[in-house]
Wavefront OBJ file of the C-alpha trace (Angstrom):
o trace
v 9.681 -2.675 -4.138
v 8.054 -6.648 -4.065
v 4.348 -6.480 -4.160
v 4.357 -10.239 -4.111
v 2.760 -12.539 -7.333
v -0.595 -11.269 -8.128
v -1.389 -7.679 -6.669
v -4.966 -6.618 -7.220
v -5.950 -3.389 -5.697
v -4.117 -0.559 -4.547
v -5.233 3.162 -2.671
v -3.608 6.412 -1.899
v -4.849 8.177 0.587
v -3.399 10.263 4.185
v -3.555 7.134 6.556
v -1.808 9.136 9.097
v -2.891 12.418 8.924
v 1.131 13.627 8.032
v -0.137 15.886 4.660
v 1.355 13.279 2.687
v 0.053 9.912 0.616
v 0.688 6.426 1.519
v -0.101 3.788 -0.794
v -2.035 0.483 0.481
v -1.579 -2.461 -1.362
v -4.104 -6.046 -1.320
v -2.295 -9.025 -3.407
v -4.160 -11.371 -3.923
v -1.431 -14.461 -4.618
v 0.180 -14.257 -1.348
v -3.400 -12.723 1.336
v -2.363 -10.191 2.262
v -2.323 -5.754 2.293
v 1.307 -3.825 1.953
v 1.000 -0.343 3.223
v 4.044 2.044 2.385
v 3.915 5.437 4.368
v 5.167 8.470 3.135
v 8.187 10.120 5.674
v 10.063 12.381 3.437
l 1 2 3 4 5 6 7 8 9 10 11 12 13 14 15 16 17 18 19 20 21 22 23 24 25 26 27 28 29 30 31 32 33 34 35 36 37 38 39 40
């Protein structure tokens, strides 16, 4: 998995209320937020 050049923050939380932990990564180098939903 690629998160860009400068990931600066990571949150692990159930974002969609499915009782599975999801990931949110903030990337300073590309000014974006990547959200990875656990689906298994």
